[in-house]
Each structure stands twice: as C-alpha cells, then as structure tokens.
N, C-alpha and C positions, 0 to 999 in steps of 0.2 A: 393573675395567670399573665405570664407573660409570653408571646407567642416570639417559640426562635422557629425560623423557616428555615426549613431542609437544602439543608452541607453546609452547612450556618458555623466555620472552627470554635471550634469553644476547647481555651486554654485555660488548663487546670495546671498553679502553681504557687510554691514554694521559695527560694534561699538554695533549695538545693536539686529542684528535676519541678522538671513539667510535662503532664499532657499534653498533644496535640490529639482533641477529638474533634468527627464530625455528627453531625444531627443528618443521620437515613434518615429519621419519619417524618412525621407532618409536622407543621410550625405545634399543632396542641395536644402534639403526643408525642410527647423527645424521647427519640433509640439512639445513645452513644457507639458510638466505631470509636476504636480507637487506631491512631494514623502513625504518630511515635513518640517514644520521648526522648526527652531533654537531659542533661545530666549536665553540669559548667565539665569544659576544659579547658585551659594552657589555662590554671587562676593564678602560675604568680608572672605570667609574659602578657596577661591580660589586666586586671585592675578598674576599679568598680569608677563613673561615671562620677566626674568635678574632685574634689578633692576629698581626701580620708579624716578625719577625723584622730586626735591623737589619742583618745582616750576611747576609737573603737577594734574593738580585738579582730584577730584571723579571723573567727568566721563568717564577722560581722560583712568584713570587709568580703568577703570571699561569692558571700550570697549579693554581694551589691554583688560584686562581679558577674553572679548570675544572670539575675534582674535584665544588666545592661545587655547581655550575650543574648539574655530571650528577648528581647524586642528591640538587638537588630535585626533579627532573625526572622519573624513579623514581621519587624521593616522590611527586610524582601523577601519574602512571601507577598507581601502583600503587592508588587512592586512589579513580582513576577506573574500579578492577576490569580493564587494559590487561595483566594477567598474573596467574599464579598463583602459576608456579617464576618461581625466577632462576640465572643463570649469573653470575657475575661476573667477569672476567680481565682482568686490572687490571697494568700494575705495579708494583709494591711500598710503591711513596711515592702515589701517585695511592691503590692501593689503602685504605696507610692514612691521609691525608688525608676520606676518605670515610666508612669504618667510624662514627666519634666524631656523625658528622651522620643517616648513614638509620636511617628515622624504623623504628621494632620492626616495622610489619605487612610493611616492604620486609625486612627481616636474617628474620626468623619462613620468609619465603617463601626464603629462600635455599637455592638448595640445593647446592653447591659453592660454588667461589672461587679464585683458581689467577693467584699473583703471580707473573705471564711479559708483557710486553711481545707483542703478535699482533698489535700491531692491519697490519702489515703483510704478512702469513701470508696463503696464501689458502684458502678457506671448510672448503676438505676438512680442512685443516691443521689447522685454529680444532678441525676436527666431534671429530677424531681429538686432539689435546688434556685439549679438555676427555671423552672419553670413558671414559679411558683411569687 
C-alpha cells in the first residue's frame, strides 16, 4: 500500500485530456477531489516536443503536443508552489512523452507514477489504484 499525503496533487491523463485532483483525505485513506480538467489547446500552433517522425499520424502528434502542454503546466504549477507531492497516472505513451521534458523539481516531487489509462474511471477507482 502506498501512502498518499494529504493535499498531494494527483494527475490522471491520456493524450486527449487530464484531470487534476487533490487528496483531501488522509495518507492511508485517499479521497480525491477534482480541481481542474485540462484539454489540448492551440494544437496547430504549438506542436510536440522534439521532432515528429514521418510515420506519425496527426492524432499521435496532437497527443504528443498535449503531453508537452500538460508537462509545461505541471512545471509552472510546481515553480508557483501549487504542490509539494505529485502522483502521475497516464497511459504509457503519454508518460513516456512527459518524462524527458519534466522539470527536475517536478520529478523530485513525484511520489508515485502509474502507467495506466484511468481517465474515464470514477474517482474512487482512481484512489484505489494509486494507493494499491
């Protein structure tokens, strides 16, 4: 069982969106509350981190761009003091796209990462998955 401290930021993401949640419960009794929902914006004007492989589809490029946007949001939130601990739950592809561009302070605050797509699951199931 993983203890998730009170007020930990829990991010549940895939290439199409992310939920930013907080643990409002105790470390051994996780209770999640939704703070924000993030969706991709300005995909045509932004673009993914790094170069785009020729065989990559437009939807894959859009998902990579959102992973970059989400990581930039987390980097800014950490620098603004909006969280101390972070739990990151994302499908393996999104997680892999986020890690190389994650700021070292965000990486240092990461207490758990889970390579699963739980974006369409109820908060209770997400809480069970991250505490298991």
